[in-house]
VEXGUMAR-480344 format. One record per residue (C-alpha): x, y, z; residue number from 1. Coordinates in Angstrom, 2 decimals, padded with zeros to 5 digits. Layout:
<recs>
+---------+---------+---------+-----+
:      xx :      yy :      zz :   n :
+---------+---------+---------+-----+
:       X :       Y :       Z : NUM :
...
+---------+---------+---------+-----+
</recs>
This chain:
<recs>
+---------+---------+---------+-----+
:      xx :      yy :      zz :   n :
+---------+---------+---------+-----+
:  040.65 :  007.26 : -057.57 :   1 :
:  043.09 :  009.99 : -057.55 :   2 :
:  047.04 :  009.77 : -058.55 :   3 :
:  047.91 :  011.17 : -055.39 :   4 :
:  045.75 :  008.74 : -053.07 :   5 :
:  046.49 :  006.37 : -055.64 :   6 :
:  050.88 :  006.75 : -054.63 :   7 :
:  049.60 :  007.62 : -050.80 :   8 :
:  047.93 :  003.58 : -050.97 :   9 :
:  050.93 :  002.40 : -052.95 :  10 :
:  053.76 :  004.11 : -050.35 :  11 :
:  051.28 :  002.57 : -047.86 :  12 :
:  051.10 : -001.55 : -049.06 :  13 :
:  055.23 : -001.27 : -050.16 :  14 :
:  056.38 :  000.18 : -046.52 :  15 :
:  054.29 : -002.34 : -044.93 :  16 :
:  055.65 : -005.51 : -046.51 :  17 :
:  059.19 : -004.01 : -046.47 :  18 :
:  059.03 : -004.12 : -042.67 :  19 :
:  057.51 : -007.67 : -042.90 :  20 :
:  059.73 : -008.61 : -044.83 :  21 :
:  062.59 : -007.98 : -042.44 :  22 :
:  060.77 : -008.98 : -038.89 :  23 :
:  060.63 : -012.41 : -040.72 :  24 :
:  063.10 : -014.36 : -039.37 :  25 :
:  064.39 : -016.95 : -042.22 :  26 :
:  065.75 : -020.38 : -041.29 :  27 :
:  069.72 : -019.17 : -042.13 :  28 :
:  069.28 : -016.43 : -040.40 :  29 :
:  067.86 : -018.60 : -036.95 :  30 :
:  071.28 : -019.46 : -034.12 :  31 :
:  070.67 : -022.72 : -034.25 :  32 :
:  070.59 : -022.93 : -037.80 :  33 :
:  073.75 : -020.62 : -038.69 :  34 :
:  075.37 : -023.00 : -036.46 :  35 :
:  074.65 : -025.67 : -037.78 :  36 :
:  075.21 : -024.56 : -041.29 :  37 :
:  078.67 : -025.15 : -043.07 :  38 :
:  077.75 : -022.92 : -045.76 :  39 :
:  076.46 : -019.67 : -043.41 :  40 :
:  078.57 : -016.37 : -044.56 :  41 :
:  080.33 : -015.48 : -041.87 :  42 :
:  083.23 : -018.26 : -042.38 :  43 :
:  083.49 : -020.02 : -038.69 :  44 :
:  081.27 : -022.70 : -039.18 :  45 :
:  084.23 : -024.36 : -042.47 :  46 :
:  082.28 : -022.23 : -044.71 :  47 :
:  085.02 : -020.60 : -046.98 :  48 :
:  085.51 : -016.21 : -047.02 :  49 :
:  084.27 : -014.05 : -049.54 :  50 :
:  086.97 : -012.56 : -048.88 :  51 :
:  089.67 : -014.97 : -050.21 :  52 :
:  091.44 : -015.80 : -047.49 :  53 :
:  092.83 : -018.88 : -046.39 :  54 :
:  090.70 : -021.32 : -042.97 :  55 :
:  090.67 : -018.52 : -040.20 :  56 :
:  091.42 : -020.50 : -036.60 :  57 :
:  089.49 : -019.61 : -033.79 :  58 :
:  092.56 : -020.06 : -030.92 :  59 :
:  095.27 : -017.94 : -032.99 :  60 :
:  092.83 : -015.10 : -033.20 :  61 :
:  091.97 : -015.60 : -029.80 :  62 :
:  095.46 : -014.66 : -028.75 :  63 :
:  095.80 : -012.40 : -031.02 :  64 :
:  093.02 : -010.12 : -030.28 :  65 :
:  094.40 : -010.40 : -026.97 :  66 :
:  097.98 : -009.53 : -027.96 :  67 :
:  099.50 : -005.91 : -028.18 :  68 :
:  099.88 : -003.76 : -031.51 :  69 :
:  103.16 : -003.13 : -032.85 :  70 :
:  101.66 : -000.26 : -034.08 :  71 :
:  099.31 :  001.63 : -031.08 :  72 :
:  100.49 : -000.73 : -028.80 :  73 :
:  096.65 : -001.56 : -028.07 :  74 :
:  095.19 : -005.47 : -028.78 :  75 :
:  091.78 : -005.65 : -030.02 :  76 :
:  089.80 : -006.32 : -026.47 :  77 :
:  091.41 : -003.17 : -025.13 :  78 :
:  089.06 : -001.15 : -027.34 :  79 :
:  085.86 : -003.95 : -028.28 :  80 :
:  086.34 : -005.51 : -025.18 :  81 :
:  086.21 : -009.18 : -023.57 :  82 :
:  084.63 : -011.11 : -027.19 :  83 :
:  084.39 : -008.41 : -028.83 :  84 :
:  081.05 : -007.47 : -026.99 :  85 :
:  081.40 : -004.35 : -024.18 :  86 :
:  083.89 : -001.31 : -026.47 :  87 :
:  084.94 :  001.01 : -024.26 :  88 :
:  084.00 :  004.02 : -026.63 :  89 :
:  079.59 :  003.83 : -027.50 :  90 :
:  080.83 :  004.75 : -031.51 :  91 :
:  083.27 :  001.83 : -030.82 :  92 :
:  081.49 : -001.41 : -032.79 :  93 :
:  081.08 : -004.11 : -031.02 :  94 :
:  082.39 : -008.00 : -033.11 :  95 :
:  081.12 : -010.73 : -031.07 :  96 :
:  079.25 : -012.59 : -033.12 :  97 :
:  079.48 : -010.59 : -036.13 :  98 :
:  079.42 : -012.28 : -039.69 :  99 :
:  083.43 : -013.40 : -040.12 : 100 :
:  082.96 : -012.15 : -043.75 : 101 :
:  082.33 : -008.83 : -042.74 : 102 :
:  084.93 : -008.53 : -040.41 : 103 :
:  087.72 : -009.92 : -042.64 : 104 :
:  086.06 : -007.74 : -045.43 : 105 :
:  086.45 : -004.99 : -042.59 : 106 :
:  090.17 : -005.29 : -041.68 : 107 :
:  091.45 : -005.89 : -044.82 : 108 :
:  089.61 : -002.43 : -045.95 : 109 :
:  091.65 : -000.75 : -042.71 : 110 :
:  094.68 : -002.41 : -044.36 : 111 :
:  094.46 : -001.25 : -048.01 : 112 :
:  093.64 :  002.21 : -047.28 : 113 :
:  090.24 :  001.91 : -048.35 : 114 :
:  088.48 :  002.90 : -045.16 : 115 :
:  089.78 :  004.95 : -042.87 : 116 :
:  090.22 :  005.10 : -038.52 : 117 :
:  093.38 :  006.43 : -036.84 : 118 :
:  093.95 :  003.47 : -034.49 : 119 :
:  092.43 :  000.52 : -036.99 : 120 :
:  094.25 :  001.55 : -039.83 : 121 :
:  097.44 :  000.98 : -038.51 : 122 :
:  096.74 : -001.87 : -036.49 : 123 :
:  095.18 : -003.33 : -039.66 : 124 :
:  098.73 : -001.93 : -041.89 : 125 :
:  100.28 : -005.20 : -039.75 : 126 :
:  098.53 : -007.89 : -040.56 : 127 :
:  098.48 : -010.87 : -042.48 : 128 :
:  095.87 : -012.74 : -043.88 : 129 :
:  095.82 : -015.60 : -042.08 : 130 :
:  096.44 : -012.85 : -039.39 : 131 :
:  092.81 : -011.57 : -040.44 : 132 :
:  090.97 : -014.56 : -040.65 : 133 :
:  091.83 : -015.62 : -037.31 : 134 :
:  090.83 : -012.24 : -036.07 : 135 :
:  087.70 : -012.59 : -037.43 : 136 :
:  087.17 : -016.17 : -036.64 : 137 :
:  087.11 : -016.31 : -033.54 : 138 :
:  085.39 : -012.59 : -033.32 : 139 :
:  082.51 : -013.77 : -034.64 : 140 :
:  082.94 : -017.23 : -033.22 : 141 :
:  081.67 : -015.34 : -029.02 : 142 :
:  078.51 : -014.86 : -028.36 : 143 :
:  076.33 : -012.32 : -030.16 : 144 :
:  075.20 : -009.10 : -028.21 : 145 :
:  074.55 : -007.39 : -031.46 : 146 :
:  070.67 : -006.35 : -032.13 : 147 :
:  068.87 : -006.53 : -034.61 : 148 :
:  065.33 : -005.87 : -035.64 : 149 :
:  063.93 : -009.44 : -034.99 : 150 :
:  061.72 : -010.56 : -032.04 : 151 :
:  060.86 : -006.62 : -031.93 : 152 :
:  056.75 : -006.34 : -031.21 : 153 :
+---------+---------+---------+-----+
</recs>
């Protein structure tokens, strides 16, 4: 078999293997399993934060999400919508159901200047570690409208 045919077949086999692996839902990715799993990465189910933050408090996060920030005069829900699932701009992310640790790392990056956005950077600049943990826990606990490839045929 020529090298070109071999490389072509290898590429097709690799692509097929990656596709199957990406579409196979693990037990941890199952929403029923993750909600009951204290080791789930989102942090709102009792796991410790990979962001090095204190335990987030969902009720405190909800209050913060609805309060106007000093820097912009906007609240989280003004831009990201109720439960973080109805952004006012298609370029703004849906936060509801996102992994709490991901949200915490993103807010920390905005606060430190490692990640920049004209609205988010000043909003995050005034947040304490506990505020970030609380917001991450709140939005992580909301119903998810995030989409992935699971269940597509």
